[in-house]
N, C-alpha and C positions, 0 to 999 in steps of 0.2 A: 265812559263815566268813571269817576275816581272815588276816593275814599268816602266822601260825605254821604253819597246816596246809593250808587249802584255797585260799589265794591264791597262785597260781603266780607267782613273781617272776623277773625277768630276771637277777638276780645272787644267788648263794647267800650268805646272811648267816650267818656263824659267829662267835660271841662270842669276844672276846679279853679278857684281863685287862691293865689298865694301858695306858699310851700311851708311844710311843717318845720318848725324850729326844733332842733335836737341839741345834744350836748355840744360843748364848745370845741372839742377836738377828739380825734381818734386816729389810730395808726392805719385805719382802713380808707383814709382819704384817697380819692381818685375814682376811676371808672372800673367796673367789674362786668364782664360779659360772659354769657352762657347760652346754651341751646336747650330749649324746652321741647322734649320729644313728645309730640301729640299723637304719634302713631301714623297718621296720614300725612303729617308734615312736621318739620322742626322749626320752631319759632325762636328767633334771636331776641334776647332780653338784655338790656344794659342798665345797670344801676350806677348813678353818679353820686358821689359824696363830695360836696364842695363846702369849703369853709368861707364864710363871709359875715362880717359884722358881729364877730364873736360867737357864731353858731355854725353848726354843720347842717347843710341842707341836703336832702336826699330826693332825687328824682329818678324816674324810670323811663327808658326808651323802649319802644317795640319797633325797631327800624324796618322789619319786614312788613309792617303795617303803616309805615311812614308816619309814625307817632313819636314825638320827642318831648321830653321835659315834663312828664306827668308827675305831679307832686305826690310824695309818699309820706305817711305819718310814721313816726318812730315809736315802736314798742320797747325796743332795747337796742343799745349800741355801746360797744366797748372796743378795746383794741383788737379783739379776735372774734367778735360775734356781732351779728346784725339781725334784727327782726323788725320788719316794716310792713305796712298794710295800706290799702286804699279801700276804705269802707264802702264807698259808693260803687266800686267795682266788685265788692265782695272778694277781694284778692289780698293775699299775704305771702310774704317770703321770710323764711328764717334760715340762717346759715352760720356755720362756725369755721374758722380758719384751720385748714389741715394741709400741711405740705405746700403752703403758699396759695391755696385755693379755698374759696368759700364753698363748703359742702353743705347743702341744705335741701329744703322742701318748699315747693311752690304750691299754693292752694288757691282754688277759685271755684265757687259754686259747687262745692262738694267734691271737686276733683283734687287729688293730691298726687303730685309728681316730683321726682327728684330733679334738682337743678344745681349744677356745679358752676360756679363763676370763677373765671380767671381774670387776673389784673390786666387792665388795658382794654382797648377797643379794636374791633376789626378794622383792618386797613383795606378799603375798597378801591379798586382801580376804575377810573372813569376816563379812559384815554381820549374820548372825543370832546370833553369839556375844554373849551378854548381858554387859553391863558394869556394875559397881557404880557407885553404890549401888543395891541391889535393893529393891523395894517389899515384901519379905517377909523373914522370919527364916530363918536356917540354923543348923544345930547340928552340930558335929563329934562323931561317935560311933564306938564300936568294939563289935564283937560277936565271939563266940568259937565256933569249931567245935572242940569238945573232942576228938572222935575223931581228927581230923587235926592237932591241935596248931596250928591256924591262927587268928590274930587278924586280923580284917578291919576296916579303917578306912574310914569313909565320911562322906558329908554328907547329913544329914536336912534336907530343905527343906520348910518349912511353907507353907501357902497364904497368899496375900495376905489380911490382915485376920483371921488365925487368933487366936482367943482361947481359951487353955487352960481358962478357967473356964466356957466355954460348954458347954451340954449337947449341942450338935450337934457330932458328931465328923466329921472329914474322912476320906475314903478315902485310902489310901496305896498306892503302887506301888513295889516293889523292882526295881531295874534289874539285869539279868544280861547281861553282855557276850558277844560272840562269841568265837571261838577265838583263842588267843594271849593273852598276859598284857597286859591293858589297865588303864589307870587308871580312876578313877571316872567320868571324862567320856567314856570309850571313845574317847580321842583318837587320831585317825588322819588322816594327810595334812593336818595342821594344822586339822582339823575337830574339834569337840567335840559330837557328836550328843546324848549323854546330858545334858550341861549345857543344851543348847538345849531338849530335851524337858522337862527338869525345870523350867526357867524358865517355859515355856509352861503346864505343868500348874499350877504355883503361882499363876499369874495367872488360872487358871480353876478355883480352889477345890480342887485335888488335891495332896496331899502326896506326897513321894517320898524314897527312900533309894537313893543310888548309892554304890558302894564300889570301892576298888582291889582287883583280883584278888589272890589269895594270893601272897605274896612279891613284891608289886609296890607301888610307891609307899610309902604309910605302912602297908600291911598286912604282917604278919610271920608267918613260919612256914608250914607246910604243904609236903608233898613236891610237887615239880614234875616231877622226872625220870620218875616212874612214874604220874603223875596222869592220870585219864581224866575224861570228863564226869560219871561217877558221883561222883568226888571233888569236882568243882566244884559238883555238885548239893547236896552236903552243906554246902558253904560258903553257898550260897543258902538252904538250909533253915534254917541258923543265923540268917540275916538275917530270914527270915520269923518265926522264933521270937522274935527280939529285938523286932520290931515288935509282935507280939501281946502280948509282955510289957509293953510300954509302956501298954497299955490306953487308948490315946488315939485309936484309929481305928475307924471304922465297918466298914470292909472292908480286908483286907490282900491285895494281889494282886501280880502279876508283869508286868513289861515286859521281854521277852527278845529280843535281836537275834541272829539266825543261830544259833550253838550255844546262845545264851541262850534262844532259843525252844524248842529241843529240850529243854533242861533244864526249861523251864517245863512242858512236857507230862509229863516224868518226875515232877515234883512234883505236877502236877495229878492224875495217876493215883493218887498216894499221898494225895490229898485234903488237901494241905498249903497250898493257896492258894485265895482266894475268886474270883479271876478271872485270866485270862491274856491279855496282848497279845503275839502272836507276830509279830515283825518279821522277815520272811524266814526263818522257822524251817523246818528240813528236815522233809519229810513222807514220805521214802522211805529205804530201807536205805542205809547209808553207802557201800558199794561202788558202788551205782547212782548215788548223788549225785556221788561223786568222778569216775566215768567220764563222766557227763553234763557235768560242769563242764569237764573237760579237753577234751572234744570241742567244746564251745561256744567255748572259748578259741581253739582251732585255727581254727574257722570264722570268728571275728572277724578273724583275720589272713589270711583268704582261702583257707585249706586245707580239707581234708576230715577230720573226726574219725573215728578208727578205734579209739579206746581202748575196751576191754571191761572188764567187772568182773574177769575172770580176769587181765588184764594189770595192773590196779590192784593186785590181791592179790599179784602176783609182784614188784612194785617193791621193791627193797631198802630204800628210805627208809620204805616203809609197814611192813615187817616189823620194822624196827629201833626204831620209836618206839611205846611202849605206847599212847599216845593214839590213834594211827592204827590199831593192831591192834584196839583196842576199837571204834573208830568204824566201821570197814568191816563189822563183824559186827552192829552195832546197827541194829535195825529199829524205828522209832518207832510203827509201826502200832498195837500193843497199848496203848501208853501213851496215844496220841491217843484211841483208842476207849474207854478207861477214864476219860477226863477228863470229869467231870460239871459242873464249874464253867463259868461263861460264858467264851467264847473269842472274841477278835477276832484273826483271822489275816490278815495283809496281806503283799503281795509286789509288787515292781516288775516290770512287763512286760519290761524290758530287763535284769533281773538275770541275769548269767551264772554267778554263784557258787552260788546256790540258785534254780534255774530255776523260774519261777512255774508254767508249764504242766505241769510234772512234780510239783512239791512242793505247791503250793497246792491243786491238784486232788486230790492224795492226802489232804491234811488235810481238805478239804471232804467227801470220800467217807467218811472214817473217823470224823469227829466225830459224837457222838450228836446226834440231831435235837433242836434246841431253838430257841425264838424268840430266845434271848439270844446264840446263836452266829452270828457274821458272818465271812464270808471276802470279801476284796476285792483285786482286782488293779488296780494303778495304771498307766495307759498312760505310757510314756516315762520311767519311773523305774528307777534301777539298784539295786544291792544296798544302797547307803547311803541310798536313797530320795531321791536327787537327780534333778532333771530333766537328761537327758543326751542325747547324740547316738547312741552305739552301746551304751553300758553297759560298755565296756572299762575295765579298771582304770586305764589311763593317763589317763583323763579325771577320775578322782576328785579329785585335788589341784587340777586346773585350774578346776574348777567352784566358783564363789563360794558357791553355795547349800549349806548344810549338810544340810537336810532340807526336803522340799516342804511348804509351808504347809498344803495340803489334808490331808496326813498328820497333822500336828500337830492340826489342827482335829478330824479324825475320831476320833483317839485320845481327846482330852479329852471330846468329845461322847458317845462310847460309854461311857467310864467313868462320866461323870456321869449317864448314863441307866440305870445298873444299879440295880435295886431290892433 
């Protein structure tokens, strides 16, 4: 699960509309980056000062939390000083230029910490992100979930050497992202895992379709405020129907990450897919998963986890969000047991969001016995299937690897081995 729901973040992110207008110019124009030392972790913050339409706009990024472009209101701005705030976050920063750096103080909810900002942004290496020109063809497509009035836009990637006139049809996989509104690449922490997987599959004879989640990117429509995994499953089902309608594929299956794996089993139980690759998909009831996740997070910071399923259910943020209310009551056991198509379920041993020893074990226990079904735990991998040290979320962005090569290889080999 990702940022919206099961990824516990250090700052609460609440959307605002628009950006505060400030004075028309300043010598501080540009990006300023610093590390906020929280003791248990260091959080990267970036302030952007951009000039447009006669004003300077100030926004803040928290890239370690995959948050970008949060609008800041100006209290004071000159050629050597900056004071900004975000009232709904109860957050402020004030700094003054010294020896080429903004030296100041970050405040939030009674906490006051020093924060020094240097000009520029961090340059992150993402060596696995494919770069054009690609040795395969791609096609921009849309498909429609009529019931929810959602039009989903995505990229259909054909395998290397694909010939539409050939009688041999490729297998195709529909990507389903984890929780939170994600673009078609499932972009998070400057990684693009779905793009990386799609590129690898195309180079190994497998087609794929990845799409922007409803009301995200180029996708339009679909209720978000009241949506649950059942609604998102209908979006995915529309994608499967679209691919079947193309009559260009030998098999039409699913690759789902986190909540996307859960949705894969929902559709598998309904016999709507030819195969499922579950990347860290949940295997236990939602309240159990949420409690285990929060306890593991506390343990990663040296504490003792005491969260129970009852305490999860009593949390105001759980009761106030329809997705949460649905999720904590949903038990995937029946859907997993009813899934008759081939399944490859994999998990990272250091995944603290969907704990392998709890969830992968449950999936293996409840899957129907079949020679085509495979479960695999990968030592040293986190929720994003990166090689990591602890599995803590504060490592995600720092790791250059987007997805472990052995995972890419195993996915392609398993799909190509389907009969």
